[in-house]
C-alpha positions as CSV (number, residue, x, y, z in Angstrom):
1,M,0.0,0.0,0.0
2,R,1.7,3.2,-1.2
3,I,-0.8,5.7,0.2
4,D,-2.6,6.7,3.4
5,Y,-5.2,9.4,3.2
6,H,-6.8,9.4,6.7
7,T,-4.6,10.7,9.5
8,H,-4.9,12.9,12.6
9,H,-2.5,14.8,14.8
10,S,-2.3,16.6,18.1
11,R,-4.4,19.6,17.2
12,C,-7.6,17.5,17.3
13,G,-7.1,16.8,21.0
14,H,-7.4,13.0,20.9
15,A,-4.4,12.1,18.7
16,V,-0.7,12.4,19.4
17,G,2.2,13.6,17.3
18,T,2.9,16.5,15.0
19,L,2.0,16.7,11.3
20,E,5.7,16.4,10.5
21,E,6.0,13.2,12.5
22,Y,3.2,11.6,10.5
23,I,5.0,12.6,7.3
24,Q,8.3,11.2,8.5
25,S,6.6,7.9,9.5
26,A,5.1,7.6,6.0
27,I,8.5,8.2,4.4
28,A,10.1,5.6,6.7
29,K,7.5,3.1,5.6
30,G,8.1,3.8,1.9
31,M,4.9,5.5,1.0
32,E,4.5,7.6,-2.0
33,Q,1.6,9.8,-0.8
34,I,0.5,10.8,2.7
35,G,-2.8,12.7,3.3
36,L,-3.1,15.0,6.3
37,S,-6.8,15.1,7.2
38,D,-7.6,16.3,10.7
39,H,-11.1,16.9,12.0
40,M,-13.0,20.0,11.0
41,P,-13.8,22.3,14.0
42,L,-17.1,21.7,15.7
43,L,-19.9,23.8,14.3
44,H,-23.2,22.7,15.9
45,V,-22.2,22.3,19.5
46,D,-20.5,24.6,22.0
47,P,-16.9,23.5,22.2
48,E,-16.6,25.1,25.6
49,T,-19.4,23.0,27.2
50,Y,-19.3,19.9,24.9
51,Y,-17.0,16.9,25.4
52,P,-13.4,18.1,25.3
53,E,-10.7,17.1,22.8
54,M,-13.1,16.4,19.9
55,A,-11.6,18.5,17.2
56,M,-9.2,21.4,16.5
57,P,-10.5,24.8,17.6
58,M,-11.7,27.1,14.8
59,A,-8.9,29.4,15.6
60,E,-6.4,26.7,14.8
61,L,-7.7,25.9,11.3
62,P,-5.7,28.6,9.4
63,A,-2.5,27.5,11.2
64,Y,-3.3,23.8,10.4
65,V,-3.6,24.6,6.7
66,E,-0.5,26.8,6.7
67,E,1.6,24.1,8.3
68,C,0.3,21.5,5.9
69,L,1.3,23.6,3.0
70,Q,4.7,24.3,4.4
71,L,5.4,20.6,5.0
72,K,4.1,19.8,1.5
73,E,6.8,22.0,0.1
74,K,9.5,20.9,2.5
75,Y,9.1,17.2,1.7
76,K,8.2,17.4,-2.0
77,D,11.3,15.6,-3.0
78,Q,10.6,12.7,-0.6
79,I,6.9,12.2,-0.6
80,Q,3.7,13.7,-2.0
81,V,1.9,15.4,0.8
82,R,-1.9,16.0,0.3
83,V,-3.7,18.6,2.3
84,G,-7.0,17.3,3.5
85,L,-9.8,17.7,6.0
86,E,-12.2,15.2,7.6
87,G,-15.3,17.3,7.3
88,D,-18.1,16.1,9.5
89,Y,-21.5,16.1,7.8
90,I,-23.9,17.9,10.1
91,E,-27.4,18.2,8.7
92,G,-28.6,21.8,8.7
93,H,-25.1,23.2,8.7
94,E,-24.2,22.6,5.1
95,E,-23.5,26.3,4.4
96,Q,-21.0,26.6,7.3
97,I,-19.3,23.4,6.1
98,A,-19.1,24.8,2.6
99,D,-17.5,28.0,3.8
100,I,-14.7,26.1,5.5
101,I,-14.2,23.9,2.4
102,Q,-14.3,26.9,-0.1
103,N,-11.9,29.1,1.9
104,Y,-8.9,26.8,1.8
105,P,-6.9,25.0,-0.9
106,W,-7.7,21.4,0.0
107,D,-6.5,18.5,-2.0
108,Y,-9.5,16.5,-0.7
109,V,-12.2,16.5,1.8
110,I,-13.5,13.4,3.6
111,G,-17.2,13.3,4.3
112,S,-17.7,11.5,7.6
113,V,-20.8,11.0,9.7
114,H,-19.9,11.1,13.4
115,F,-22.8,13.0,14.8
116,L,-26.5,12.1,15.0
117,G,-27.7,15.5,16.4
118,T,-25.3,16.2,19.3
119,W,-24.5,12.5,19.8
120,D,-21.1,11.5,18.4
121,I,-21.7,7.8,17.8
122,T,-17.9,7.2,17.4
123,D,-16.9,8.7,20.9
124,F,-16.3,6.1,23.6
125,R,-17.5,8.6,26.2
126,Q,-20.9,8.7,24.7
127,V,-21.6,4.9,24.4
128,H,-24.3,5.3,27.1
129,N,-26.5,7.0,24.5
130,W,-27.3,3.6,23.1
131,E,-29.1,2.6,26.2
132,G,-32.8,2.2,25.7
133,R,-32.7,3.0,22.0
134,N,-34.1,0.9,19.2
135,I,-30.9,-0.1,17.5
136,I,-32.4,-0.4,14.0
137,E,-33.8,3.1,14.3
138,V,-30.3,4.4,15.1
139,Y,-28.9,2.6,12.0
140,E,-31.7,4.1,9.9
141,Q,-30.9,7.6,11.1
142,Y,-27.2,7.0,10.5
143,Y,-27.4,5.7,7.0
144,D,-29.9,8.5,6.1
145,A,-27.2,10.9,7.2
146,V,-24.7,9.1,5.0
147,Q,-26.9,9.4,2.0
148,K,-27.4,13.1,2.7
149,A,-23.6,13.6,3.0
150,A,-23.1,11.9,-0.4
151,A,-25.7,14.2,-1.9
152,A,-24.4,17.4,-0.3
153,G,-21.9,18.2,-3.0
154,L,-19.2,19.0,-0.4
155,Y,-17.0,15.9,-0.3
156,D,-14.6,13.9,-2.4
157,Y,-15.2,10.6,-0.6
158,I,-17.1,9.1,2.3
159,G,-15.1,8.1,5.4
160,H,-15.6,4.9,7.4
161,I,-19.0,4.4,5.8
162,D,-20.3,1.8,8.4
163,A,-18.8,3.4,11.5
164,I,-22.1,2.9,13.2
165,K,-20.9,-0.6,14.1
166,R,-17.9,0.7,16.1
167,F,-19.1,-0.3,19.6
168,G,-20.6,-3.6,18.5
169,Y,-24.2,-2.6,18.6
170,R,-25.9,-4.4,15.8
171,P,-29.7,-4.8,15.3
172,E,-31.4,-8.1,14.8
173,E,-32.9,-6.9,11.6
174,D,-31.0,-7.1,8.3
175,V,-29.2,-3.9,7.6
176,T,-28.2,-4.8,4.1
177,P,-30.8,-2.6,2.5
178,L,-29.6,0.4,4.5
179,E,-26.0,-0.2,3.7
180,D,-26.7,-0.7,0.0
181,A,-28.9,2.4,-0.2
182,A,-25.9,4.4,1.2
183,L,-23.6,2.9,-1.3
184,Q,-26.0,3.6,-4.1
185,A,-26.1,7.2,-3.0
186,V,-22.3,7.4,-3.1
187,A,-22.3,5.9,-6.6
188,R,-25.1,8.2,-7.8
189,H,-23.2,11.3,-6.8
190,G,-19.9,10.2,-8.1
191,L,-18.0,9.9,-4.8
192,A,-15.4,7.4,-3.6
193,I,-15.2,5.6,-0.3
194,E,-12.3,4.5,1.8
195,L,-11.2,1.3,3.3
196,N,-10.5,2.4,6.8
197,A,-8.3,0.1,8.9
198,A,-9.1,1.5,12.3
199,G,-12.2,-0.6,12.7
200,I,-10.0,-3.6,13.4
201,H,-9.2,-2.1,16.8
202,T,-12.8,-1.6,17.9
203,A,-15.6,-3.9,19.1
204,A,-16.6,-4.3,15.5
205,K,-13.4,-6.2,14.9
206,E,-13.4,-5.5,11.2
207,M,-12.5,-2.7,8.9
208,Y,-14.8,0.0,7.6
209,P,-16.5,-1.1,5.5
210,S,-17.1,-4.9,5.9
211,L,-16.0,-7.2,3.0
212,R,-19.7,-7.5,2.0
213,M,-20.0,-3.8,1.6
214,L,-16.7,-3.5,-0.1
215,E,-17.8,-6.1,-2.7
216,K,-21.1,-4.3,-3.2
217,A,-19.1,-1.0,-3.7
218,R,-17.0,-2.7,-6.3
219,S,-20.1,-4.0,-8.1
220,L,-21.4,-0.4,-8.2
221,E,-18.0,0.7,-9.6
222,I,-17.4,3.0,-6.6
223,P,-13.7,4.1,-6.4
224,I,-11.8,3.2,-3.2
225,T,-9.0,4.7,-1.3
226,Y,-7.2,3.6,1.8
227,G,-6.9,5.3,5.2
228,S,-5.3,4.1,8.4
229,D,-7.2,6.7,10.5
230,A,-4.0,6.9,12.4
231,H,-4.0,8.8,15.7
232,H,-0.3,8.1,16.3
233,P,2.5,8.3,13.8
234,D,3.3,4.6,14.3
235,R,-0.2,3.7,13.0
236,I,0.5,5.1,9.5
237,G,-0.3,2.4,7.0
238,Q,-1.7,0.1,9.7
239,K,-3.0,-3.3,8.7
240,Q,-2.0,-2.5,5.1
241,E,-1.4,-6.1,4.1
242,Q,-4.8,-7.1,5.4
243,A,-6.4,-4.1,3.6
244,L,-4.7,-5.0,0.4
245,A,-5.9,-8.6,0.6
246,M,-9.5,-7.4,1.2
247,L,-9.3,-5.0,-1.8
248,K,-8.1,-7.8,-4.1
249,T,-10.8,-10.2,-2.8
250,A,-13.4,-7.6,-3.5
251,G,-12.1,-7.2,-7.1
252,Y,-10.3,-3.8,-6.8
253,S,-7.1,-3.2,-8.8
254,R,-6.8,0.6,-8.4
255,L,-6.8,3.1,-5.6
256,A,-8.2,6.6,-5.7
257,T,-5.9,9.5,-5.0
258,F,-6.6,13.2,-4.9
259,N,-4.9,16.5,-5.8
260,G,-6.6,19.9,-5.9
261,R,-10.0,18.2,-5.4
262,K,-9.4,16.1,-8.5
263,R,-9.4,12.3,-8.4
264,D,-6.8,10.1,-10.1
265,M,-6.5,6.3,-10.0
266,I,-3.3,4.4,-9.3
267,L,-2.6,0.7,-9.5
268,L,-2.6,-1.3,-6.3
């Protein structure tokens, strides 16, 4: 695996390491491209009263982009650095998200659903919000948000498309129709998805997406990229051999890469 497009660093509050350390780790592992893609600042909750260490403060966003661009230039002879953002999809806040995206020279923007209202379904501190809920209804709400993210015209690819499974809550009902509807929305709007390795380390015990979803995505001719979702420099390229095997099993032979919001395909 010669690329890694999903990484975080210390500005977000729940990762460690500097941007430069992630780049150096990618170089040491022989990668050709490294994407820097920290979390978009919180828009719909008060960062002063919400859970701490969720995302970089809005005041840090210009410095983040500036540092990314400086490092892109510094390391241009050793690795291709791509400047990205993991841009949460928040229904009703599309204009604010668009402002952030339009005001900076991103190479790519990941569209990820973390929030259902003010509940971050990927935050271990908020697992209690599952208590007393109808699990299939949460899944329906989540995949509806994924479809809306795909249709928003804001993103280049959808991140960890089935992250709803992170803490092991799975309904008794068949969720295949929900998953397939989300993938069909991605295909309809011309987006890619990622194979995100981080799911291996969660209660889900599998990557995002599952092999079944990956095979369905391939049948829909949805482009795929790879992301470690590293929150430590050592995790760059994590589980890449397993990811490569999954991609080949699903029938993929190319990976999506991005530069200046334009997608290009490279051989696995």
